[in-house]
N, C-alpha and C positions, 0 to 999 in steps of 0.2 A: 459684269458681275463673272465671275470663275464658275465652274462645273461644282467645284463640290461648296457654295453659295446656292445656290438652283438645288442641288439634288436636297440641301438643307433645308430649304423651305418647301418643296415639296412634300418635304416628310414632315414637317410641321401642318401645313394645310389636309395633310389625307387623317395627321392624327386627329385636329382640331375638328375633320367634322364627320368621323366616327365616331368620337365620344359626342358631338349636339348630336346625330341619328340616336344614338345609347340612349341619352335623355330623354328624347322625343318618343323613343316606342315602346322603353320602358317606365318610362311615365306614371301614374295613375291615372291623371289627366287626363292622359292620349285615350283612356276608357270612359272614361267621362263626358268628355269632346264626341267622341261618334253616339254615346247614347244622348246626348241635348239636341246634336247635329239633325238625329231622325226624329227623336221627337219635334220639333220644329217644322217639320218639312209639311204636313199636315195631320187629322183628326186621326184618319184613318190609319197613318204611320206609325201616332203616338199608340194604338194599343201592341203595335208590332214592336214597337221600341220599349214597351214596356214588359212587353213579352220575352225579349232578349236579352235583357237589364238582367233580368229574375232569370233566366235562365246561365246566362256570364256569373251573377251570384248564388244558384245553382251549383252549377261548374267548382267555383273556386270552392266549395262547401265537401264539392266531395272530394277534392285533390284537398282540402286538407283533413280529413278526416280518413283518408287513406295512406296508409305508411307500406311502402314498399309491393303497391298496388294489391295491397287486401285492407280490407275493408274494416277499420278501427272497432263500429258498434258491432259490427258481426265475431270479433276477436271475443269483443270483452264479453258478452251479452251470450255467446256459445252460439254457430252454425246454425240453420236450421237442419245445412247436409248432413251437419258430424250427426245429430243427435240420430239413438239408435233405433228411432219409433219410424221416421224417414228412411233411414239404410244403414245398415247395418254392415261396419267397414270392411272390406275384403281385403286379406291378402294377396299382394300383387305377385311377390317375392319372396322368399328368405332365401337366401346365398351366404357360403363362407366369404369372408375376403380379407384375402392374410393382408393385403396394404393396409385394415383396419388398425391403427395402433393403441393401445385401450391407455397409456401414458398422457400422449399427444389428445386423446377425444377427452381425456376428464380437463385435463388443466384447459382447455377450448370449452368446457363446460359452462355454462349458468346452472347455477349450484338452485335444487328442488327450495330450498327456501326464502330465496330469495327473489323467488319467482312470482305475480300476482294471479290469485284464488283460483280464475279461471286456467290458467295455465296447467297449475298442480292438478286439478281434474282431469283438463287430456291427459296428463302424464299417468294420473291413476287411472286413467280407463285403455288406455293401451297399454301399461303394464300389463294388467290384467288378459292383454289378445298373445303378448307377448310369453307371458309363461302360460299359457295354457300350449301356443303350439312348441315351446320348448318343451315341455312335461313329456304332452303326447311324441312324440321327436327324441325322447331319453327315456319312456318308457318308467318314469318318473313321479311323485306328486306335487303338486304345485307347494306343499306344505313342506318338501322339503328344500324350495328353494331360497336363497338367504339376500336378500338383497342389500348392497352394498352404497352404490352411489345410484345418483338419479338426475338428471334435472334436462334442461334444454338445449341446444346450439344454434346461436346467432347464425341468419340467413340471409344470402342474396341472393336467393334468388327468392324472384315472390308466388306467392299462392303452396308454399311447402312449410313445413315444419318438421324440423331435428330434436329427437327427444333421444337421448341415455341415457342407458340400465348397463349397470356391471353389477351379479349377481355370483352365487357361489348354489351352484343345483346338484350340492351336496357330495359329487365326484370331481370338476372341473369349475373354474372362472369362467366365466362369457363375458362380453361386451357385443350389446348390441345397441345399434343406433340403426333408429324406426325413421321412414322420410312418410312424412304423412299432405295426402294430395288436401289441401283445405279445401279446395271445389264436391270433392267426393267425400272424404274420410275415409278414402282408398288409402293402403300404408306398403312399405315395402322395409322387408329388414334383412341389416346385414349382420354378422356378426363374425367373434374371433374368439380364439382363447388368449386370458392375462395372463 
């Protein structure tokens, strides 16, 4: 045998071992085998294996109920930490951001009408906070503001939500990007002029 044949056979053997190991470790049968083995050892350990099996089942349910580390049930029913009775959201920052581009932000935004009801409710809630802050800073009434567009941005960062508001405050067009911490409900605002 020459060196090429030996290398070829070694590569085939390595790939075969890797694929067999993959099937073994990632098959659902592997998890049930562990539970069956633990249950057959003794009666005392059977209670422990039931707890293990139930905790494994619970962990898969938790994983299924989370999207990007965010509890789906919490999002759809409304987070306790976001409810006004528990904690009034605190404004963490309100700053001008010259890099915030109106057109790019609006193009990547999910429109308000296409969002689920709980998301629309949250957008409306934070809109009141943003308008109140903008009215205070400009010395104008919120009644003078004209909302042009609003929606949400998809986030790759777990635990945060981003809402976008484009409005006319009577003299200027402004775009506000609100970053909300889902754990506390506190928020930061970046804004720019359109």
